[in-house]
Structures are given as structure tokens and as C-alpha cells.
C-alpha positions as CSV (number, residue, x, y, z in Angstrom):
1,M,-8.0,18.6,29.6
2,E,-8.3,19.2,25.8
3,Q,-5.2,19.8,23.5
4,K,-4.6,19.3,19.8
5,V,-1.7,17.0,19.3
6,I,-0.1,15.5,16.0
7,Y,-0.2,11.7,15.8
8,N,0.8,9.9,12.6
9,G,0.9,13.1,10.7
10,Q,-2.8,14.0,11.9
11,I,-4.2,16.6,14.2
12,L,-6.1,14.8,16.9
13,T,-7.7,16.3,20.3
14,L,-6.1,14.7,23.4
15,T,-9.2,14.4,26.0
16,H,-10.7,12.1,27.9
17,F,-13.4,9.7,26.8
18,W,-16.8,11.0,28.2
19,A,-18.0,7.8,29.1
20,T,-14.9,6.4,31.3
21,G,-12.6,9.1,31.8
22,E,-9.7,7.5,29.8
23,P,-7.5,9.4,28.0
24,C,-7.7,9.1,24.2
25,L,-7.0,10.9,20.9
26,W,-10.2,12.1,19.5
27,I,-11.0,12.5,15.6
28,T,-10.9,16.2,14.3
29,D,-11.9,15.2,10.9
30,P,-14.2,12.4,9.4
31,Q,-11.5,11.2,7.1
32,Q,-9.2,10.1,10.3
33,I,-11.8,7.5,11.1
34,G,-9.6,4.9,9.0
35,M,-6.5,5.4,11.1
36,P,-5.2,2.4,12.9
37,K,-6.5,1.6,16.3
38,M,-9.4,4.2,15.8
39,E,-12.4,2.9,17.3
40,F,-16.0,3.8,17.1
41,V,-17.3,4.8,20.7
42,G,-20.6,6.5,20.5
43,G,-24.1,6.9,19.0
44,Y,-23.3,9.7,16.8
45,P,-21.4,9.1,13.3
46,N,-18.4,11.4,14.3
47,E,-17.6,9.5,17.9
48,Y,-14.2,7.9,17.2
49,C,-11.2,8.0,19.2
50,I,-7.9,6.1,19.9
51,F,-7.5,5.2,23.6
52,L,-3.8,6.0,24.7
53,K,-3.7,2.4,26.5
54,N,-3.9,0.8,23.1
55,L,-0.7,2.7,22.0
56,T,2.7,1.3,22.4
57,E,5.4,3.0,24.3
58,T,7.2,3.8,21.3
59,E,3.9,5.4,19.9
60,L,3.4,7.4,22.8
61,S,7.2,8.6,22.7
62,Q,6.9,9.6,19.2
63,I,3.8,11.6,19.8
64,K,5.8,13.4,22.5
65,E,8.7,14.1,20.3
66,D,6.6,15.5,17.4
67,N,4.6,17.8,19.4
68,N,7.8,18.9,21.2
69,A,9.4,19.4,18.0
70,Y,6.5,21.4,16.5
71,E,6.2,23.6,19.7
72,S,10.0,24.5,19.7
73,Q,9.5,25.4,16.1
74,V,6.6,27.5,16.5
75,T,8.0,29.2,19.6
76,S,11.3,29.8,17.7
77,D,9.5,31.7,14.9
78,V,7.9,34.2,17.0
79,D,9.7,37.6,17.2
80,L,9.0,39.0,20.8
81,N,10.1,42.2,20.0
82,T,7.3,42.6,17.3
83,I,4.8,41.2,19.5
84,K,5.9,43.8,22.2
85,K,5.6,46.5,20.0
86,L,2.3,45.4,18.6
87,A,1.1,45.5,22.2
88,I,2.1,48.8,23.4
89,G,1.9,50.7,20.2
90,R,-1.5,49.3,18.5
91,L,-3.3,47.7,21.7
92,G,-2.0,50.4,24.4
93,M,-0.7,47.6,26.8
94,N,1.8,48.7,29.7
95,Y,3.9,46.8,32.0
96,P,2.1,46.1,35.3
97,K,2.7,48.1,38.2
98,D,4.1,46.7,41.4
99,D,0.5,46.5,43.0
100,Q,-0.7,44.5,40.1
101,K,1.8,42.0,40.3
102,K,1.3,38.6,42.1
103,T,3.7,36.0,43.0
104,Y,3.2,32.3,42.4
105,T,4.8,29.7,44.5
106,M,5.3,26.3,42.3
107,P,4.7,22.7,43.9
108,S,8.1,21.1,44.6
109,N,7.0,18.3,42.0
110,S,6.4,20.7,39.1
111,Y,9.0,22.0,36.4
112,V,9.4,24.9,34.2
113,R,10.8,24.9,30.6
114,Q,13.2,27.9,30.1
115,Y,14.0,28.7,26.4
116,Q,16.4,31.3,26.8
117,E,18.0,33.6,29.5
118,V,16.1,36.0,31.4
119,P,17.9,39.3,31.1
120,E,19.1,40.6,34.4
121,S,16.9,43.8,33.9
122,K,13.6,41.9,33.8
123,R,14.2,39.7,36.9
């Protein structure tokens, strides 16, 4: 699991520390070394991270809130009709045929975020 996240206005990589497997926020820029709770964790000069166990519940909640807000902003700025026109017109993509479709059954403890209604014609 590696994912870019925003924490205190900085973009860090959410990953697992290579030595222990603990979840952490890894630096993406050497200037982040001075961030609060940043720890030197390796033999190379750029091996710094913030362990999630050292963050407060408030800080963890803020990370989730900031990243959810950013994701919503990014997805709302996307014009799906423009993407569709480019995919079909410029890239030659087509809708899948019935024999190319696969059905996926989600586990009961999983969830899906739905940002808009799916038109009846696409169900």
C-alpha cells in the first residue's frame, strides 16, 4: 500500500515502514525533514517518516478530512463527457461487448462511494 496523502499542507507517502511494517507517512521532499514528529529511520540521509501511531486522533481525522475534500474537488472538476469523447474519438476505445464483461461480488464488509446517480440506461 503506497498512496500520496496531504498532512499539514505537505504531500507525503502513506506506506509501511520497511523494517517493522508499521504504517507511516514517508517524506517526498528533503525539506520535510523538519516537520513535527518526523523521525530519522534509516541509514540513508533521506529515510525519514512520521509513524501513524505517534499522531493524535485529531491529526488522523484531519488527514482523512483534508484528503477526502481534495479527492472530491479533483473528481468534481473532471468532465466525464470530454473524457468519453477523447477515449472514443482519439484513442479508438469502445464499450465492452457482453462476453468481455466480468461480474464482481463485493464482500459484505466492504463499501462503495457513489458520487452521482447511475442513469437507468447504463445499469
